[in-house]
C-alpha positions in Angstrom: -51.3 2.7 -1.6 -48.4 1.0 0.1 -47.6 -2.6 -1.0 -47.9 -3.8 2.6 -51.5 -2.5 2.8 -52.7 -5.1 0.3 -53.7 -8.1 2.5 -56.1 -10.5 0.6 -56.8 -12.4 3.8 -58.3 -9.1 5.2 -60.3 -8.3 2.1 -63.8 -9.1 3.5 -63.2 -7.0 6.6 -62.1 -4.0 4.6 -65.1 -4.4 2.3 -67.5 -4.5 5.3 -65.8 -1.4 6.7 -66.3 0.5 3.5 -69.9 -0.6 3.3 -70.5 0.6 6.9 -68.8 3.9 6.2 -70.9 4.5 3.0 -74.1 3.6 4.9 -73.3 6.1 7.6 -72.6 8.8 5.1 -75.8 8.2 3.3 -78.0 7.6 6.4 -79.9 10.9 6.1 -81.2 9.9 2.6 -84.1 7.7 1.7 -82.3 4.9 -0.1 -83.1 1.3 -0.9 -80.9 -1.6 0.3 -77.3 -1.2 -0.8 -76.1 -3.7 -3.4 -72.5 -4.5 -2.8 -70.1 -5.7 -5.6 -66.8 -7.1 -4.4 -63.5 -7.0 -6.2 -61.0 -9.8 -6.6 -58.8 -9.6 -3.5 -55.6 -9.4 -5.5 -54.4 -8.9 -9.1 -57.4 -6.6 -9.9 -55.7 -3.5 -11.2 -55.0 -3.5 -15.0 -52.7 -0.5 -14.7 -50.0 0.6 -12.3 -47.3 3.2 -12.0 -43.9 2.8 -10.3 -41.0 5.0 -9.6 -37.6 3.6 -10.6 -35.0 3.9 -7.8 -31.2 3.8 -8.7 -28.9 2.7 -5.8 -25.4 2.1 -7.2 -25.6 -0.9 -9.4 -29.0 -1.8 -8.1 -32.2 -0.8 -9.8 -35.7 -1.4 -8.5 -39.3 -0.4 -8.5 -40.4 1.9 -5.7 -43.5 3.3 -4.2 -43.9 6.0 -1.5 -46.0 6.6 1.5 -47.6 10.1 1.5 -46.5 10.4 5.2 -42.9 9.9 4.1 -42.5 10.9 0.5 -38.7 10.8 0.5 -38.2 7.2 1.5 -38.7 4.6 -1.3 -40.5 1.4 -0.6 -38.9 -1.3 -2.7 -41.7 -3.0 -4.7 -40.5 -6.1 -6.5 -44.1 -7.4 -6.8 -47.4 -5.6 -6.4 -50.4 -7.8 -5.4 -52.9 -5.2 -6.5 -51.6 -5.2 -10.1 -52.6 -7.8 -12.7 -50.7 -11.0 -12.9 -49.4 -9.8 -16.3 -47.9 -6.7 -14.7 -46.3 -8.7 -12.0 -44.8 -11.0 -14.6 -43.4 -8.1 -16.6 -41.9 -6.2 -13.7 -38.7 -8.3 -13.2 -38.3 -9.1 -16.9 -38.4 -5.4 -17.8 -35.7 -4.5 -15.2 -33.5 -7.3 -16.4 -33.9 -6.1 -20.0 -32.9 -2.4 -19.2 -30.4 -2.9 -16.4 -27.3 -3.5 -18.6 -28.3 -1.1 -21.4 -27.0 2.3 -20.3 -29.1 4.4 -22.8 -32.3 2.7 -21.5 -31.4 2.7 -17.9 -29.8 6.2 -17.5 -32.2 8.7 -15.8 -35.2 6.3 -16.1 -37.4 7.5 -13.3 -40.8 5.9 -13.8 -42.5 3.0 -15.5 -46.2 2.9 -16.3 -48.0 -0.4 -17.1 -51.4 -0.7 -18.8 -52.6 -4.3 -19.4 -55.8 -5.9 -20.6 -57.8 -9.0 -19.9 -56.7 -10.4 -23.3 -52.9 -10.2 -22.7 -51.9 -7.0 -24.3 -49.6 -4.5 -22.4 -48.5 -0.9 -22.9 -45.3 0.1 -21.1 -44.3 3.8 -20.8 -40.7 4.6 -19.9 -40.3 8.1 -18.4 -36.9 9.9 -18.4 -35.2 12.9 -16.9 -33.2 13.3 -20.1 -34.0 13.9 -23.8 -34.9 10.9 -25.8 -32.8 10.6 -29.0 -32.1 8.3 -31.9 -29.7 6.2 -29.8 -32.5 5.6 -27.3 -34.9 4.8 -30.1 -32.6 2.1 -31.6 -32.2 0.4 -28.2 -35.9 0.7 -27.5 -36.7 -1.0 -30.7 -34.7 -4.0 -29.6 -36.5 -4.0 -26.3 -39.8 -3.9 -28.1 -38.9 -7.0 -30.2 -38.0 -8.8 -27.0 -41.5 -8.3 -25.6 -43.9 -9.4 -28.4 -47.1 -8.8 -26.5 -46.1 -5.3 -25.4 -46.1 -1.8 -26.9 -43.5 0.7 -25.7 -43.6 4.4 -25.3 -40.7 6.7 -24.3 -41.4 10.0 -22.6 -39.2 12.9 -21.7 -39.9 16.6 -21.2 -42.2 17.7 -24.1 -41.5 14.5 -26.1 -43.4 11.3 -26.6 -41.8 8.5 -28.7 -44.2 5.8 -29.8 -42.5 2.7 -31.0 -45.6 0.8 -32.3 -48.7 2.4 -30.9 -49.9 4.2 -27.8 -53.0 2.2 -27.0 -54.2 -1.3 -26.1 -57.5 -3.0 -27.1 -59.5 -4.3 -24.1 -62.4 -6.7 -24.2 -65.0 -6.7 -21.5 -67.7 -9.4 -21.2 -71.1 -8.1 -20.1 -74.0 -10.6 -19.7 -72.2 -12.9 -22.0 -71.7 -10.3 -24.7 -68.2 -9.1 -25.6 -67.4 -5.4 -26.0 -64.2 -4.0 -27.4 -62.5 -0.8 -26.3 -59.5 1.2 -27.3 -57.6 2.4 -24.2 -55.1 5.1 -24.9 -52.0 5.8 -22.7 -52.7 8.5 -20.1 -56.4 8.6 -20.9 -59.0 7.7 -18.3 -60.1 4.1 -18.1 -61.5 2.1 -15.2 -58.5 0.3 -13.6 -60.4 -2.7 -12.2 -61.7 -4.7 -15.2 -63.7 -7.1 -13.2 -65.6 -4.4 -11.4 -66.0 -2.5 -14.6 -67.8 -5.5 -16.1 -70.1 -5.6 -13.0 -70.9 -1.9 -13.3 -71.9 -2.4 -16.9 -74.1 -5.3 -16.1 -75.7 -3.3 -13.3 -76.4 -0.4 -15.6 -78.0 -2.8 -18.1 -80.1 -4.4 -15.4 -81.5 -1.1 -14.0 -82.4 0.1 -17.4 -84.0 -3.2 -18.5 -87.4 -1.7 -19.0 -86.2 1.6 -20.5 -87.0 2.7 -24.0 -86.8 5.9 -26.1 -83.6 7.9 -26.1 -80.5 8.2 -23.8 -78.6 11.4 -23.0 -75.2 10.7 -21.6 -72.7 13.2 -20.1 -69.1 12.4 -19.3 -69.1 9.4 -21.7 -65.3 8.9 -21.8 -64.3 6.3 -24.4 -67.9 5.0 -24.6 -67.6 2.5 -21.8 -71.2 2.7 -20.8 -72.6 4.1 -24.1 -71.9 1.1 -26.2 -73.6 -1.7 -24.1 -76.5 0.7 -23.2 -77.1 1.6 -26.8 -78.9 -1.8 -27.1 -81.6 -0.5 -24.7 -82.4 2.8 -26.6 -83.5 4.1 -30.0 -80.8 6.8 -30.0 -77.9 7.8 -27.7 -76.3 11.3 -27.7 -73.2 11.3 -25.5 -70.9 14.2 -24.6 -67.3 14.3 -23.4 -64.7 17.1 -23.2 -61.5 15.1 -23.7 -60.5 15.0 -27.3 -58.6 11.7 -26.9 -61.6 10.1 -25.2 -64.0 11.4 -27.9 -61.7 9.9 -30.6 -61.6 6.6 -28.8 -65.3 6.6 -28.3 -66.0 7.1 -32.0 -63.6 4.3 -32.8 -65.1 2.0 -30.2 -68.6 2.7 -31.4 -67.7 1.7 -35.0 -65.7 -1.3 -33.8 -68.7 -2.6 -31.8 -71.1 -2.0 -34.7 -73.3 0.5 -32.9 -75.2 2.7 -35.4 -77.4 4.7 -33.0 -74.7 6.7 -30.9 -73.6 10.2 -31.6 -70.7 11.6 -29.6 -70.2 15.4 -29.1 -67.0 17.0 -27.8 -68.3 19.5 -25.3 -68.0 20.3 -21.6 -70.9 19.3 -19.4 -71.5 22.9 -18.3 -71.9 24.0 -21.9 -74.2 21.1 -22.6 -76.4 22.0 -19.6 -76.4 25.7 -20.6 -77.6 24.9 -24.1 -80.2 22.3 -23.1 -81.5 24.5 -20.3 -82.1 27.2 -22.9 -79.5 29.7 -21.4 -77.6 29.9 -24.7 -78.2 29.1 -28.3 -78.0 25.4 -29.2 -74.4 24.8 -30.6 -74.1 23.5 -34.1 -72.4 20.3 -32.8 -75.4 19.4 -30.7 -77.8 20.2 -33.5 -75.8 18.0 -35.9 -76.0 15.2 -33.3 -79.8 15.4 -33.4 -80.3 16.8 -29.9 -83.3 18.9 -31.1 -85.2 15.7 -31.9 -83.9 13.7 -28.9 -86.5 12.7 -26.3 -84.4 11.2 -23.5 -86.2 8.9 -21.1 -83.0 8.3 -19.2 -79.9 10.5 -18.6 -76.6 8.9 -17.6 -74.0 11.0 -15.7 -70.6 9.9 -14.6 -68.9 13.1 -13.3 -65.5 13.7 -11.8 -65.0 13.9 -8.1 -66.5 17.4 -7.9 -69.9 16.0 -8.8 -72.6 17.8 -10.8 -72.8 21.6 -11.0 -76.2 23.3 -10.3 -77.0 23.8 -14.0 -76.5 20.1 -14.7 -78.6 19.1 -11.7 -81.4 21.4 -13.1 -81.1 19.8 -16.5 -81.2 16.1 -15.4 -84.2 16.7 -13.0 -86.2 17.3 -16.2 -85.7 13.7 -17.3 -87.8 10.9 -16.0 -85.0 8.5 -15.1 -81.4 9.2 -14.0 -78.5 6.8 -13.9 -75.8 8.4 -11.8 -72.3 6.8 -11.4 -70.1 8.5 -8.9 -66.5 8.3 -7.8 -67.1 10.5 -4.8 -70.0 9.6 -2.4 -69.9 13.0 -0.7 -70.7 15.0 -3.8 -73.1 12.3 -4.8 -74.9 12.8 -1.5 -75.1 16.6 -2.1 -76.5 16.0 -5.6 -79.1 13.5 -4.4 -80.3 15.9 -1.8 -81.0 18.4 -4.6 -82.6 15.8 -6.8 -84.8 14.4 -3.9 -87.6 17.0 -4.6 -88.3 15.4 -8.0 -86.9 11.9 -8.0 -86.6 8.8 -5.8 -83.7 6.4 -5.7 -84.9 3.0 -6.7 -81.5 1.2 -7.0 -78.3 1.8 -5.1 -75.0 0.0 -5.4 -71.4 0.1 -4.1 -68.6 -1.2 -6.3 -65.2 -1.8 -4.7 -63.2 -0.5 -7.6 -60.2 0.4 -5.4 -59.7 -2.3 -2.6 -57.6 -1.4 0.4 -58.1 2.4 -0.1 -61.0 4.6 1.1 -62.2 5.1 -2.5 -65.4 3.5 -3.7 -67.6 3.8 -6.8 -71.3 4.3 -6.1 -74.2 4.1 -8.5 -77.8 5.0 -8.2 -80.9 4.8 -10.4 -83.6 7.4 -9.8 -87.1 7.7 -11.2 -89.5 10.6 -11.2 -91.8 10.8 -8.1 -95.2 9.4 -8.8 -97.1 12.5 -7.8 -95.2 14.8 -10.1 
């Protein structure tokens, strides 16, 4: 996204255009009225990545247009990023500009911030990181008390204090706490993330029994939804995300969630009876699980056929999608057994063509 594409005064128009585009894409499906959740027009992204451009004595943040990837666009401020990121941007450059070991061959800076004022800053280099860099970086760390610094070079990651921040999201007045680790997946738009969690709680208001969740990440949905169900079994392939999910579950005092490190394809094969049930699923209590709801939040490729076959066996399906096109294909497959009863668009990524979409399906009455 180019900095000049962010025009808060045009936000409503771009939101309406997205809504129209999504409605057109889904027009062949039988869907209820679309619920639309708007983002803040500016300062909505809690993370951002910038290239660092060296021009003689000058040093500045840069972004690039995909149509012209060789020409840097100077980015002194970035309206999409949180106010904290924008405040840190000039201060960080001022702090490294006259420190050769910190400035030399610095090519990228990644920011991850929270609603509670924490920040994680990763400095990426085209050179080895050594003890001289570490000593200078420790002074930098002390100069930014609310920040945690990481240095990265080829095959090396230097953590000065820690490589995560602790985020707090407020959902229907309840506060939930999440560890967010550098380079692991987290929703970038905290305000929209809160709205998505509230929507998930609303659509499952009358649910009971157990929940099966696939692609659980760091427990973002698992933890608030656990209040709705007797037991939750959640699966995730990323080791980092599984570790964070387990920490987040304990930190939020949830006793009824089990997380299993396993790919969704393997989970589907096991629960469809195609392979023997793995020990990890047995230990999580899947054999005794009676899910009334299944939650899936797949990557852009959507659900594979085996997972579609698995979830159609469950009465209610909560499907969160980052790709409306693959969601549409999956809904066409599920339409023989389930009806969509709630349908929402979340503007997670303003001023881009990306949207998050969520649907809640229940089994057809005649089946």
